[in-house]
C-alpha positions in Angstrom: -14.0 5.8 20.1 -17.6 6.1 21.0 -19.0 9.4 22.3 -20.4 7.5 25.0 -17.7 5.1 26.2 -18.5 1.3 26.6 -18.8 -0.7 30.0 -15.2 -1.8 31.1 -16.9 -4.8 32.9 -16.9 -7.8 30.5 -20.3 -9.0 31.4 -21.7 -5.6 31.3 -20.1 -5.1 28.1 -21.8 -8.2 26.5 -25.1 -6.9 27.9 -24.4 -3.4 26.2 -23.6 -5.2 22.8 -26.6 -7.4 23.0 -28.8 -4.5 23.5 -27.3 -2.9 20.4 -27.9 -5.9 18.4 -31.4 -6.1 19.2 -32.2 -2.3 19.0 -30.2 -1.9 15.9 -28.4 0.9 17.8 -26.2 3.3 16.0 -23.9 4.9 18.5 -22.1 8.2 17.6 -18.2 8.0 17.1 -16.3 10.9 19.0 -14.3 12.9 16.4 -13.6 12.3 12.6 -10.9 10.6 10.6 -9.0 14.1 9.1 -8.3 13.9 5.5 -9.8 10.6 4.9 -9.4 11.0 1.1 -5.5 11.0 1.5 -5.5 7.4 2.6 -5.2 4.5 0.2 -5.1 1.6 2.6 -7.1 1.8 5.8 -6.6 -0.7 8.6 -10.3 -1.5 10.4 -9.8 -3.1 13.7 -12.5 -4.3 16.3 -13.5 -7.1 18.8 -16.1 -9.7 17.5 -19.0 -9.3 19.6 -21.6 -11.7 19.5 -20.6 -13.0 16.0 -20.5 -9.5 14.7 -18.8 -6.2 14.5 -19.7 -3.6 17.3 -22.7 -1.9 15.9 -20.8 1.3 16.1 -18.9 0.5 13.1 -21.9 0.5 11.1 -23.1 3.9 12.6 -23.6 6.8 9.9 -20.1 8.4 11.0 -17.9 5.2 9.9 -19.0 2.8 7.1 -21.9 5.0 6.4 -20.0 8.4 6.0 -16.7 7.6 5.0 -16.1 6.7 1.1 -14.0 3.8 1.1 -14.3 3.5 -2.9 -10.8 2.7 -4.5 -9.2 2.3 -1.1 -7.9 -1.0 0.3 -9.3 -2.2 3.5 -7.2 -4.7 6.0 -9.7 -6.1 8.6 -8.4 -7.4 11.9 -10.2 -8.4 15.2 -9.8 -10.0 18.4 -12.5 -12.7 19.2 -13.6 -15.1 22.0 -13.8 -18.2 19.7 -15.6 -17.2 16.6 -13.0 -15.6 14.5 -14.2 -13.0 11.9 -17.7 -14.9 11.8 -18.6 -13.4 8.5 -17.4 -9.8 9.3 -15.2 -9.5 6.3 -17.9 -10.4 4.2 -20.1 -7.6 5.9 -17.4 -5.2 5.6 -17.4 -6.0 1.3 -21.2 -5.4 1.5 -20.8 -2.1 3.1 -17.9 -1.2 0.8 -18.2 -2.9 -2.3 -15.8 -0.5 -4.4 -13.2 -1.0 -2.1 -10.6 -3.8 -2.0 -10.1 -6.1 0.8 -7.1 -7.8 1.9 -6.5 -10.9 4.0 -7.5 -10.0 7.4 -6.0 -11.3 11.0 -8.2 -12.9 13.7 -6.7 -13.7 16.8 -8.4 -15.0 19.9 -8.4 -13.1 23.1 -7.0 -16.2 24.8 -3.9 -16.1 22.8 -3.2 -12.1 22.3 -0.2 -12.4 24.6 2.5 -14.0 22.9 1.0 -13.3 19.4 3.5 -10.4 18.2 5.4 -12.5 15.9 2.3 -14.0 14.5 1.1 -10.1 13.7 4.6 -9.1 12.2 4.4 -12.1 10.0 0.9 -11.3 9.1 1.8 -7.9 8.3 4.7 -8.8 6.4 2.6 -11.1 4.3 0.3 -8.4 3.3 3.0 -5.6 3.0 1.6 -2.9 0.5 4.5 -1.2 -1.4 
């Protein structure tokens, strides 16, 4: 969660996202993940903003701080029509010593009623 919350109005949020991209912003994240080293599998969820992850995920307190070496990353996102748009590849570049499982991307237009689709995806990647 960002230290300074993002706007909730969609158009204002889009402007904020475009400004982050233009300025290469690295917003601060509120809090930390306790005992991160004890996790073997990390689900990373995010909305697709302007064909990229929100820049807060690139910030020094997330991918640039936590060591994902040897971990399994499971990406999932929502989008307005552009799916993952290469964000899985971005994560793989940021975390070359991690394994990435098949992610799930769902359009904001089909969120309602997607529960079974999400359950089926989770069943397909079930890690025992």
